[in-house]
N, C-alpha and C positions, 0 to 999 in steps of 0.2 A: 764471930761469923766466919765462916772457911768459903769461898766461894772460887770459881776458874775462871773469872776475868769480871775485874772491878775499874769502875771508869766513871772518874772523877770530872765533875761539868755539865752543866743542865743546856745547852746551847744546840746549835743545830749539829756542830760535832758529836756531841757525846751523845746525843740523841739518835744519829744517826746509826753511830756506832751501837749503839745500843739494840736497835732492828736488824742490824746485820749480825750482831752475835747472837741475840735471841734464837736467831732463826737457823743460828748455825748450833745451837741447842749446849752451847755455852753460858744458861743460866745466869745472865750478868747480872751486877747490882749496880746501880747508877746512884751516885751519892749527890744530889741537886742544889744544893749551897744556897745563897743568901739571895742570887737574882736568877730566876728560870728564865731560859731564854737571851742572858747575856747582854751584851751590847747591841743588839738588837731590837733589846726593849725600849729604848729611847728613841729611837724613831716612831713616826706615825701610821705610816702604812707601807707595805714591802710589796713592789708591781714588778721585780726582777727575777724573783722566784718563779723556776719552771711550775705549770700544773695548778698556780692560779690566774686565769686571763683577766680577771677583774682585782685584781691586785687581793691582800687579805690583811688585817693587823695582825702584830707582830706576835701578839699573846695569842690568837688564833690560831696562827699557824705552828708556834710551840705547841700548843695541847693538839692539833693533827700528829705531830711526830711523837709527842707524848701518848699519846693513845694508842699508835700503832706499833710501838714498842713494846707496851703493855699487853696488847693484843699477843704477844708472838712469848709472854715470859718474862721479861723484865721486872725485876724487884724493884722499888724506888726508896729511895733512903732521904729524910731530910737531914740537913745537917751540916755543919762548916767542918773541912780537916784542918787537923790541928799540927797534925806531925806525921811523919811518914818515916819509913826504915825502908830501903832497896838495896841492903847489903846484903838479903838474907835471903832464903827461899823456904817457903813462899815472902811472896813481897807482905809487910805489913801498913796498915795504915788506920791513922785515929780519928775520929770526930768529936767536936763536944760533947763531956760529959767521960771522953776517956773511954770511950766505943773502941773495940778492936775489931780490926777486919783482916782478915787473911785471906789473899788472892794470890793464884796465879802467873796472872798477868794484869795488870795494871794501864789501862788507856788513861792517859790525861788531856783531858779536856777544859780546860780550866779560862781561856780566853786572854784577852786582854783587854786593860781598864783603858778609854781616852782621858787625856790631860785636859782638865779644864782651867778655866784662871783662877778661880775660885770665888768670883764675885757672886752676892747674894741671889744676882737677879738670875743668873744661870739657872741656878734649878729651877726655878719658876716656870723657864718658858723652855724647860726638857720636853721636846714633841709638840712644842707651840714656837716653835721656829729657832732654836738652838739646835746644832746638829753637830756630829763628829765625823759626818761621812757623804762626802760631796756626792760619788756615786749612788750612794741609795737614797739621797733625800733632794739633790737637785732639778730633780725632773717636776718638784712638786712646787718649784719659784720658777718656771718658764716664764720669759718676759714681764721678771720681778727684777727687786734691786737685793743684794745683797753683801756681808761682809765675812771674810774670811780672817780669821785672826792668825795672824804666822809670817817667818820670813822666810823658812828654809823650801826643801826642792818641794815636800810634801804639801806647804799653802800655796807654792808657784804652780804646782799640778792641780792641782784643787781649784784654786780660781782660774787657771784657765781651761778646767773642763766646765766650769758654770758659766764661763764666758759664753762658751756655746749654747745656752741654755736661757740665761738672763739677760735684762736689759743694760746693769750695771755690775760692775764686782768693783766694791772697796779691798783694798788688802790693807788690814790694821796691822804695822810691823813695830815694834817697841823699839831698834833699833834705829839708826841714819843709815844703815844700808842692808841690801837682803844678803842673809849667808845662803842661799841659793846657788847651785852650778849656775858656770855662762849661761849655757844653752837655756836655761830655765829663765832665768835672770830676762834673757832676751824675751824670749815667749810671751814673757809679762808685759815688757816695756815697748814689744810692736804692738800689743792688742789695745787699741783705743776704747773696749769698755772695761778695762780695767786701771782703777786708778789707786795707787800705792801713797798710802799715809804714812810717811815713816816718821818716828819720835811720836808715836801715838798709844795712848794705852786707854783701855775700855773702864769707864768709871760704873757702868749700867746702863742695864737695856730697860729699855719704857714701852707702853702698849698692853692696848687691852682688847681681848683675853690673848693674844697673840704679838707677836716680837715687831714694834712698828717704829722703831728708831731705838739711837745708843749716843748715850753721853760721852764724849768722849775729853781726853787730856792731851795738850798739845805740848812737850819738854817739861813734863814732871818734875817739879820742884828747881825747876830753871826760873831765872828773873822774868823772862818771855814766857813762859806758862803762861796757854791760852785752851778756855775751853769750849767747846762748841757740839753740835749737834747734828748727827747724821741720820737720812731716811731711810729706812732698810724694812726688809719682810724676813729676811733672815739672818741667822749668825751662824759661820760654821767654822769650829774651833780647829786647828791644824797646827797643832804645837807638840804633837808626838802622841803616841800610847806607850803603856808601861803593861808588858806579858803579868798575869796573872801566875808568876813562877817561883817565888821566892821560897815555899815550902820544901822547893824540891833540890835546890842550888848546891847542896853537900851531896847529893848523889848523881843531878845530871849535868849535863855540858850544855854550859848556855851562852851565847852570844854576850858582846859586850853589852846590850841592850836587856839582856835577861830574856831572849828568844831560846827557848828549847832547841839544840844542834840534833837534826833530824840525819840519818844516812843517805844522802843523796835526796831524790824524789819518795824514797820508802820513809814511812814514820817510827822506823824502827831509831832509837835512843842508844846513849851508849851502854847503859842497862840492858840486859837480855831478857825480854819477858814484861818489858817498859814502854809504852808507845806513845807517840804524841801527836793529837791532833788539832785541828780550828788555828786559832789567831794564835794562842801559847807558842806555835810554832812557824807560824806566818807574818813576819813582818811585812809582804809587800803587798798582798791582795784585800786582805780581812774583809770578805764577802763572803754570805751566808752560804751559797751553794756552792762557794769554794772550801768552807768549813766541811760542809755535810760530805763534800766528797774523800774529803780527809779522813773523816769517820770512818767513812766505809774502809777505807784502804787500812785503816788501825785492826778496825774488826777482825779483815781477813789475815793481817796480820798474825793478831793474838790467837786467830784459830791455829795456822799455818804452825808457829811456834810450839802452839800445846801437842800437836799430833807428831811434832818431833821428840818430845820427850820418850 
């Protein structure tokens, strides 16, 4: 199948790109992938996206975006992209079943996946106390007690942010020190609401139907190993994100963490006609509204590129 614009990804970036591309008469095809809505779907409610004064469930917001794109003529394809070839014109993309698509422009909006600890109870409590985004979900834990897992800059930043909302914040740190920059460490240690639990690992989360506590182990495997429990209402992962960009590594320039490198503030990549939008190219903000804005930019740039041919 041939299209002038192929969009890979079905989060805020992908759907917004589809809205703009379809209104520009590019007749875009959007490959939705395995998780419609992307990272947004692991939160319980979205309260910080303009246009929803009463908040909105992530599924409803994504459905609204999808229907808006569909209204203007976007064609949706269910499937997982298995390989790409950006060395030729048109660009080639294959989905499972070896179905081939050819496209004059491609917008990559594959997002990023939060890294989790891998304990069984994490999956159980996703959307019920487990979160990977303090900015997204911290508001729901006002005047409550939460824990943040991690010891880097991101964890310190998340803990400091949550301390402005919550009654108490535990930082669960595997090592006997923080890896964060000095200024971020000082911010944590100077905050009376934050208690750092060094050399601790999380064994399991507890509570019904939501997170109500965590079982921890101190100095796991050492002679002075100790088990103890903390009462918490929320459990925030801050151990990093992994951009979903492995498929494109042979063609697109990536940074050391795997994020797609774009040309300054534009969505242009090192391959002409290929654009990146959303969290796959954003190691800093990871917000739905930012992703949507980058999807808009990618579609506008795709249209300009096509007009220049």
